C-alpha positions in Angstrom: 25.3 83.4 13.8 27.8 81.3 16.3 26.7 78.9 18.2 28.4 77.6 21.7 28.6 73.8 19.8 29.9 74.6 16.1 28.2 70.8 14.9 24.7 72.3 14.5 25.9 75.2 12.5 25.9 73.9 9.2 22.3 72.5 9.9 21.3 75.8 11.6 22.1 77.1 8.2 20.3 74.9 6.2 17.2 75.4 8.4 17.5 79.1 8.4 18.5 79.4 4.3 14.7 78.6 3.6 12.7 80.0 6.2 11.3 83.1 4.4 10.0 80.8 1.7 8.5 78.2 4.0 6.7 81.1 5.3 5.0 82.3 2.5 3.4 79.4 1.6 0.1 80.0 1.5 -0.7 76.4 2.4 1.4 75.9 5.2 -0.2 76.3 8.7 0.0 79.2 10.5 -1.3 78.1 14.3 0.8 74.4 14.4 4.3 74.9 15.7 6.4 73.3 13.3 10.1 74.3 12.2 11.1 77.8 9.9 12.1 75.0 7.1 12.7 71.7 6.5 11.1 68.2 6.9 9.7 67.5 10.2 9.2 64.2 12.1 8.9 62.5 15.0 8.2 64.5 18.7 11.3 63.6 20.9 11.8 63.3 24.6 8.7 66.5 26.0 10.1 68.3 29.2 8.6 70.8 31.9 11.4 72.8 32.9 11.9 76.8 34.8 8.5 77.1 33.5 9.2 76.1 30.0 7.4 73.5 27.9 10.1 71.7 25.8 9.3 69.6 23.0 12.5 68.3 20.5 11.7 66.4 17.5 13.6 64.9 14.2 14.0 67.4 11.5 16.2 67.0 8.5 16.9 70.7 7.1 18.8 69.2 3.9 16.7 66.6 2.8 12.9 65.1 2.4 13.6 61.9 4.4 15.3 60.9 7.9 17.6 58.2 6.6 20.5 61.2 6.4 21.3 64.5 8.2 18.7 63.8 10.6 19.1 66.4 13.9 17.0 66.8 16.8 15.2 70.3 16.9 14.7 72.0 19.8 11.9 74.5 21.1 10.0 76.1 23.9 6.7 77.8 25.0 5.4 79.0 28.6 2.1 78.2 26.7 1.5 75.4 24.7 0.3 77.7 21.9 3.9 79.7 21.3 6.6 78.5 20.7 10.4 80.0 20.7 13.1 78.1 18.4 16.0 77.2 20.1 19.6 75.7 18.3 19.3 71.8 17.2 19.9 70.2 20.2 21.3 66.7 18.6 23.5 66.5 15.6 24.7 63.3 13.5 28.6 62.6 14.7 29.4 62.3 11.2 33.4 61.3 12.4 32.2 59.3 13.9 30.3 57.0 11.6 26.7 58.5 12.3 24.2 59.2 9.5 21.3 60.4 11.3 19.8 60.7 15.2 16.1 59.2 15.2 13.6 58.8 17.6 14.4 58.9 21.6 13.0 60.0 24.5 14.8 62.2 27.1 14.0 62.9 31.2 16.1 64.1 34.4 17.6 61.6 36.2 18.3 60.8 40.3 20.5 63.3 40.2 19.1 66.2 38.5 20.8 66.2 35.5 18.4 66.1 31.4 19.7 63.4 29.9 18.9 62.0 26.5 18.7 58.7 24.8 18.2 58.5 21.1 19.2 55.8 18.1 21.9 56.3 16.4 22.1 55.4 12.5 24.9 54.3 10.3 25.1 54.0 6.6 22.0 53.1 4.8 20.9 51.2 1.3 24.2 50.9 -1.2 26.3 53.0 1.4 26.0 49.6 3.4 27.6 46.6 2.2 26.7 44.3 5.4 24.2 45.7 8.0 25.6 48.6 11.0 23.0 47.7 13.7 21.9 50.5 15.3 23.2 51.7 18.6 21.6 53.7 21.6 23.4 56.7 22.3 23.0 59.6 25.2 23.4 62.9 25.4 23.6 65.5 28.6 22.7 68.9 28.6 22.8 72.1 30.5 20.6 73.8 32.9 18.8 75.4 31.0 18.5 72.4 28.1 20.3 74.8 25.4 23.2 73.0 25.2 23.9 69.5 24.7 27.2 67.2 25.2 27.1 64.0 23.9 27.5 60.9 26.3 31.5 60.4 26.5 31.1 56.5 26.6 28.6 56.0 24.0 26.5 54.1 22.7 25.1 53.9 26.2 23.3 50.9 24.9 25.5 48.5 21.2 23.1 45.9 19.4 26.1 43.5 20.4 26.6 44.1 23.7 23.4 44.7 25.1 20.8 43.6 22.6 19.4 40.1 22.0 20.6 38.1 19.0 17.2 38.2 18.1 16.1 41.7 18.0 16.0 43.3 14.4 19.5 45.5 13.8 17.1 48.6 13.3 15.9 48.3 16.6 15.2 51.8 17.5 13.0 54.6 19.6 14.1 54.5 23.4 11.3 55.5 25.8 11.6 56.6 29.8 9.2 55.9 31.7 9.1 55.7 36.0 7.4 54.1 38.5 8.3 53.6 42.5 11.0 55.6 42.3 12.8 53.0 39.8 13.9 54.2 36.3 12.8 52.3 33.2 13.4 52.5 29.7 11.2 50.0 26.2 12.2 49.8 23.0 10.5 49.3 20.2 10.9 47.9 16.6 12.9 44.6 17.9 10.5 42.0 15.7 10.0 40.1 18.8 8.3 42.3 21.6 9.1 45.8 24.0 12.4 44.7 25.2 12.6 46.8 29.0 15.6 48.0 30.7 16.1 49.3 34.3 18.8 51.8 35.0 19.5 50.9 39.0 21.7 53.5 39.8 19.1 56.1 38.1 21.7 57.9 36.1 20.1 57.4 32.9 23.1 55.9 31.4 23.3 52.6 32.6 20.9 50.1 32.0 20.5 46.3 33.3 18.3 43.9 30.7 14.9 43.0 32.4 13.2 40.9 29.5 10.2 41.4 27.3 7.9 43.5 28.6 5.5 42.6 25.8 5.2 40.6 22.6 3.7 43.6 21.1 7.0 45.2 18.8 6.4 48.6 16.6 8.2 51.9 16.7 8.0 54.7 18.9 6.5 52.6 22.1 5.3 55.5 24.9 4.7 52.9 27.9 3.4 55.1 31.2 0.6 55.3 33.5 -2.4 56.9 33.2 -4.5 56.7 37.2 -5.1 53.8 37.4 -4.3 52.2 34.3 -1.0 51.5 32.0 -1.4 52.5 29.0 0.9 52.0 25.7 1.0 53.5 22.5 2.9 52.8 19.3 3.4 53.5 15.8 3.0 50.6 13.5 3.3 52.4 10.4 0.0 52.9 10.4 -2.1 54.6 12.2 -1.0 54.6 15.7 -2.4 51.8 18.3 -3.2 52.4 22.1 -3.3 49.4 24.5 -4.8 49.6 28.2 -4.4 47.7 31.1 -1.6 47.0 33.7 2.3 46.7 34.1 3.7 44.3 36.7 6.9 46.0 38.5 8.3 42.4 39.7 7.7 40.5 36.8 8.2 43.5 34.4 5.9 42.5 32.1 2.9 44.6 31.0 -0.2 43.0 29.9 -3.4 44.8 28.2 -7.2 44.2 27.9 -8.1 47.0 25.9 -6.8 47.7 22.4 -7.9 50.0 19.7 -6.1 53.6 17.3 -5.8 56.5 18.6 -7.3 58.0 15.2 -7.8 56.1 11.6 -4.7 58.1 10.0 -1.3 57.6 10.0 -0.8 61.4 9.7 -0.4 61.5 13.5 2.2 59.7 14.1 5.4 59.0 16.5 3.8 60.2 19.7 5.5 61.4 23.1 3.5 62.2 26.3 4.5 64.5 29.1 2.7 65.3 32.6 2.4 68.9 33.6 2.1 70.8 36.5 -1.2 69.9 37.4 -1.3 66.5 36.4 -2.4 66.6 32.9 -1.0 63.7 30.4 -0.5 66.1 27.4 -0.2 63.6 24.2 2.3 65.0 21.0 2.3 63.7 17.9 3.7 65.2 14.4 1.2 65.6 10.9 3.7 64.3 8.5 3.9 65.4 5.0 6.7 64.7 2.2 6.4 67.2 -1.2 9.9 66.4 -2.4 11.9 69.8 -2.9 8.9 71.5 -0.5 10.4 74.3 1.8 8.5 72.9 4.5 7.3 69.4 5.7 5.1 68.8 8.4 4.0 70.1 11.4 3.3 69.6 15.3 -0.8 68.5 15.9 -2.3 70.7 18.6 -0.6 69.6 22.0 -4.2 67.2 23.4 -4.9 66.1 27.0 -5.4 62.6 27.2 -7.2 61.0 29.6 -9.7 57.5 30.0 -13.1 57.8 29.4 -15.8 55.5 31.5 -15.7 53.2 28.2 -12.2 52.9 28.8 -11.1 53.8 25.9 -9.1 56.9 25.5 -10.2 60.9 25.4 -8.1 63.8 23.6 -9.3 67.1 23.8 -6.9 70.3 22.6 -5.7 71.4 25.1 -7.8 74.8 26.9 -5.1 76.7 26.1 -5.1 76.9 22.3 -8.6 78.8 22.7 -5.9 82.1 23.9 -6.0 82.4 19.8 -9.7 82.9 19.5 -10.3 85.9 17.5 -13.9 87.5 16.3 -16.0 84.8 17.0 -19.6 83.8 14.5 -23.0 82.4 15.9 -24.9 81.7 13.6 -28.7 80.8 14.2 -29.6 77.2 15.0 -30.9 75.9 11.7 -32.7 72.9 10.3 -32.0 71.6 6.9 -34.0 68.8 4.9 -32.5 66.9 2.0 -30.5 70.5 1.7 -27.9 73.0 2.1 -27.3 76.3 3.2 -23.9 78.6 2.8 -23.0 80.5 5.6 -21.2 83.8 5.7 -18.8 83.1 7.8 -15.6 82.3 5.1 -12.2 81.1 6.1 -8.7 78.9 6.2 -7.4 79.6 9.5 -10.9 78.3 11.6 -12.1 77.1 14.6 -15.8 75.5 14.4 -18.0 74.1 17.0 -21.0 72.4 15.9 -23.7 70.3 17.4 -25.9 68.6 15.1 -29.0 66.4 15.3 -29.3 64.1 13.1 -32.8 63.3 13.3 -33.3 62.0 9.5 -30.7 62.7 7.2 -28.6 60.0 5.6 -25.7 62.5 5.9 -25.7 65.7 8.1 -22.4 67.9 8.4 -20.7 70.7 6.9 -18.0 71.4 4.3 -15.6 73.3 4.9 -12.7 74.8 2.0 -16.0 75.1 -0.2 -15.5 76.9 -3.5 -17.6 79.5 -4.7 -19.2 77.2 -7.5 -19.5 74.0 -5.1 -17.7 71.6 -6.6 -15.4 71.4 -4.1 -14.9 71.5 -0.4 -14.1 69.2 2.5 -16.9 67.3 3.9 -17.3 66.4 8.0 -20.1 64.5 9.3 -22.0 62.0 9.9 -23.8 59.0 8.2 -25.9 57.0 10.6 -22.6 54.3 11.6 -19.9 56.5 11.0 -18.5 60.0 11.1 -16.6 61.2 7.8 -13.8 63.8 7.8 -12.9 64.7 3.8 -12.1 60.5 2.9 -11.6 59.2 5.8 -13.9 57.2 7.4 -14.5 56.7 11.5 -16.8 53.9 13.1 -19.3 55.8 15.3 -22.4 53.8 16.3 -22.7 55.3 19.5 -23.7 58.5 17.5 -27.0 56.4 16.2 -28.2 55.8 20.0 -27.3 59.3 21.0 -29.4 61.0 18.0 -26.7 64.1 17.7 -23.1 65.0 17.8 -20.5 67.5 18.7 -18.3 68.5 16.1 -14.8 71.2 16.9 -13.0 71.5 13.8 -9.6 73.2 13.7 -9.4 74.3 10.1 -5.1 75.3 9.7 -4.7 76.0 5.3 -3.6 73.1 4.7 -4.1 70.8 7.9 -7.9 69.3 9.8 -8.4 68.5 13.0 -11.6 67.3 13.8 -12.9 66.0 17.3 -15.9 64.8 18.1 -18.0 64.4 21.5 -15.3 65.7 23.5 -12.5 63.7 21.8 -14.7 60.2 21.8 -13.0 60.5 18.4 -10.6 62.3 16.4 -9.2 62.2 12.7 -6.1 64.9 11.7 -5.0 64.8 8.0 -3.7 67.2 5.5 -5.9 69.0 2.4 -5.3 69.8 -0.7 -7.7 72.7 -1.1 -7.4 76.0 -3.5 -6.5 78.8 -2.3 -9.3 80.8 -2.8 -11.6 78.1 -1.3 -12.6 79.5 1.7 -16.6 79.1 2.0 -18.5 77.2 4.9 -21.9 75.0 4.6 -24.1 73.5 6.1 -25.3 69.8 4.6 -28.6 67.4 5.6 -28.5 65.0 3.0 -31.7 62.3 2.8 -34.0 64.0 5.1 -33.6 66.2 8.3 -30.8 67.4 10.7 -30.8 70.5 12.8 -27.8 72.5 13.8 -26.8 74.3 16.9 -25.1 76.2 18.7 -22.5 77.1 15.8 -19.5 78.6 17.0 -17.2 79.7 14.5 -13.9 81.9 15.6 -11.5 83.5 13.3 -7.8 82.2 14.6 -4.8 84.7 15.5 -1.7 83.2 13.9 1.6 81.9 16.0 3.8 83.5 14.2 
């Protein structure tokens, strides 16, 4: 196929060359969105335009890392569930010394023009004799957001001209936000804090430095207003951090009063947000895996609605649109177990499971999914009196002891598992390694009694 922009041709051909191989992999998720093939990384610059949700994301169709050949891939959806692959949006301009297109942001400027701002990287490792500082490059889209043209005056920000001497040369990951009719941008990984710029013209191409908004310095900073609070999300090479506090538009300073982890694994990472037409704050993140030589690596988490709970901490729930994938429903009867387990008649590896568990005396109460027929293997999800466990992942949750029960909502999709506890008070996401024939589901109560109520299990339809 010929594309309007011939620069994306090699990447498109590489991405499609292994699409059939990726689709045939029995471990590949079928209702989580991902590229046809290749290595998927951070979600970038989600937009809502002409009835479509657009997501951009880092994709390397050639290698299983970000350093050489990373593009911005692009997809759109009318329902946040079924996605249409579009031509690659941003490509490395190798003739200008660009090796990869790192994370960034997208928005419509004051004139309604779509603008992407992303981090341009240069040579790495043995190819780099001295540091070649990252730059922030812009691209301008057409009215359908399909074809993008790089800004003629790139770089929009250079380390030499726009950064401070103390900024790390790998400064990166710009993020736009808007307040009181003004246009701002923050950047990450400077080593000294989160710098902030303002586009006084609102064109999102020309920027004035306003100082450090915060002393926090991590990858992928997202700074946005949610209700009366200001939230910052960062991806600090470890699980995603959240901060909740205030932004002073007069001093350009962000201060937080609450912080914690969005979830306990680094699998969910590289976040971005979008406010939709209904005012929902949609949280996007990628689920990273890196298997050298694999036809596919990574996928997008189910989009989440982010809110602030009554306790002042985040709540994350899957978008309600995911329920359109529900197929046949199985509702086993309520069951009470004491020091034993029960294998259900329902089997599968593409399921949604909801269960309420009253842990009246058990030292552990929960379920096992992807259980082997002999019971030797399976992924354990449940509560031990202090923490929720998802496989080998521990999530401290002392509140459940006071409640006397927990509600689990589990999305099982081949090698991916997403677990939402008590309507998003706690969340855990990960890849799991199970035998392809390990499809059983088991209720478990160890060391005492537990009751399992309101069990619903749906077979989920694929999106491709």
